[in-house]
N, C-alpha and C positions, 0 to 999 in steps of 0.2 A: 463416501464420507467426505466432507470437505474439513481441511484443517487449516487454522488460521494462526498466523505467527508474525513477529515483528521484524525489524531491521537484522541484518545479517553481515552487513559491510564487508562483502567479498569473502565470508567464512561459512562455508556451507555445512561444515562438520556436524553441528548440532542437527541441523535437518536431516542429513544422512542417519544419524545414530537414531533419531526419532522415528524414521521409516523402516529401520530395522526393526527396532523394539515393538510398533505396533503392527508391523507386516502389512504395511500399506500396499495397495494393488493399483493397475493401472486404471483402474474405475475412479480410482480417487483424486481429489485435487488438492493441492497445498497453497495457499494465498500467502505471499510475503507483502508485507504491509509497507513497503518502500524502503529505501536505501539498501538494494540487494548488493550492490557493489560489483555487479558483473559487467558493467558498462561503465567504469570509472576510470581505470588507468589506461586503457586502450593498448595494452599489451598482453604479454603472456600470463599475465597474473588475472587479467580477466578470462581469457580463453580457459584456463584451468579451474575457475569458479564455475563457468558454465559447463565445463566439462564434468565436473564432479555433480553439479545438480542434473545434468541429463541422466546420470545413472539410477536415479531413483526412480521407481515405479509411476508415480502420480505425475500428473500434468502439474507445473509450477506455473502459476499466475503470479505476476509481478506488479505492483503498484508502482507509479513513478515517486522517487524521494528527491531529496536536495543534495544526494552525494553520488549523482549519476548523470550520464549524458542520456538525453532522451532518444530512443531508438530511431525517431524519425530523422535524426542528424546522423546516423551511420547507415553508409551505402550497403551494407550486408542485410539490413532488415528489409522483410517484405509484409504487407499486411494480409490478412485472411479474416473471415469471419468465423467466430467460434462461440458457440452458445447464444446465439443473438446478438453479439457485440464484435467490435472490430478489436483485434489484437496484432502486434508486431512479433514477428519471429525471424530464427535463422533456420535455414534447411539444416545445419549441421546439427541443431539442437531444437528437433520438432517438438518436444514437450515442455520447452521451457518459452514462456509466453508473456508479453510485455503489455498490459491493458491499456487501452486508449482513453485518455481522461474524457469522463462524461457518458461512457457507453454503459449500456446495462446488460448485464449477463444472466441467464437463467440457468443456474447450475443446479443440478438434481431437483428441479422444481423450485429453487429458491432464488428470487430476483434480487441481485446485488447492482447498486450503482457505484461506480468508481469516480472518486475525485483526489488525484493524486498531488504531489507538489508540496512545498515549504520553504519558508526562507532559511538560510544558514548564519546561524550566529557565530560560526568560524570563518566567515567568508574572508575577511581580512587576515587572518592568521593563514589560510591556505593560499591565498594570492602573495601574500608575502614570501612564501617558501615554495613558490612554483608548483604547489598542488592543484588539482583540478578543481574550478568552480565554474558553474555554467548560468548565464544571466536569465535562462529560461527556467529555471527552478520553480519557481511559483507559478500557479494558473495564469495564463494570459487572459487578457480581456475577452478575447475568442473563445478560449475554453470556459471561461466563466459563462459567458453568453449562451453556449452548446449546452452547459450543465443546467442551467435555469429553463432553457427550453425543454429539455430532457425531465425534468420533475414536475413540470406542469400537469395537473390532472392526474399524477401517477403516485401510488403508494409502493412502499419497499420494503423487502423482508430484511435486508442488510446494506448498509452504506459502508464502503472501503475507502479510508482516506490515509493519508501519511499522516499529517498533523491532525489536531482536532478543534472543534469550535472553540472560540475564545474563552467562553463560560466554563469550559472544563478544563483548562490550563492546568497541568498540575504543577503548581508554583515550587513545590519541593523539589522540583528536579531542575530548576533553573540554575545554570553555573554562576557561581559566586564572583567569578572573574568578568562576566559580562554584565555591562550598564544596560538594564533592560529598556531604559528611555531609548537607547540606539535601534532596538529590534523592531523590523518591520513584520508589523502583527496583522497585514491586510489580508493575508489568507485566512487567518484564524478568524478575523472580524467578519469576514464574508461567510465563512461556514457556519457562524453564528446564524446569518439571515438564512441558509439554506436549511439548517437544523430545524428552524423555527416553522418552515414551511412543509416539510414533509413529515408523514407517518412511516416509521420504522421501527422494526422489532429489536435490532440491534446494530450498533456503528462500532466498526473495529479499526482502531488507527496503531500507528507506530511511533516513530519519530523521538519520542521523549524517553526512551531507553529505560522503561518501567513496566511492571506488571500490576495493573489495578483495574476496579471498574468502580465507576460511577452511574447509579442508575442504569441506562442502557448502553452507555459509553464504555467499551472497553479497550483498555490500553494495552498491547502486547511488546514485549521484547524477546526474550529466551523461551518464554512459556508458549503452550499451544492450546487453543480452545476448538471445540470440536461444533460442526452446524448442528449437532442435537442438543446443544445449548439454547437454540430457537424454540424448542418445545417447551423449554423451562420458562422461556420468556413469554410465551402463549398463556403458558399456565397463570403466570403473574398477572397478565393483563386482564384475563378473564376473571382473576379475583378482585382487581381494582374495579 
């Protein structure tokens, strides 16, 4: 089984509790939709987060968020092929995988496309206080070109992203202290164009700290959804 969930920001306890509750196995996969926070501080806090996540039975596949360093910038990470796509991993934590953006993963016969990254509305707050912020948090032109190459003449079962296409922005989650005219929405605008060009059964995203569903768009924060939901979506599509 594949279990999808949202941002954890360095706090793995909900995932650990969930795994114990449903009795997950080594054959299962947990997908965290960005802002894992296991590569944020660069110190023992990251190590502890990774140590705890590595204790759970399933493979943990992490999507890139906007509150973490890209593994490609960390010397301890290596790449390998996993279920048809490229992931970053550390030998100390072999079940903790970080997906390369634009890769396609066939997990349990379900084809997933990964598109991580987002803009940080708290960028200036973090910089003013010496907290971590990284200029490559959003998809680069190179990543965008790779994604667009990957979607050519392909359909997908699931798209995994950190933020969502612009048309699905949950405006009720906007922070009242943030002037939206100052927010860089280029990633969401680009995802709009991607969403309009691909066929998919479900799109899972995090980032917005909410649990809701709009059509095929699934927003996740503390909740978990199962890959079996795709069977429900197939039924809906057949009725339509």
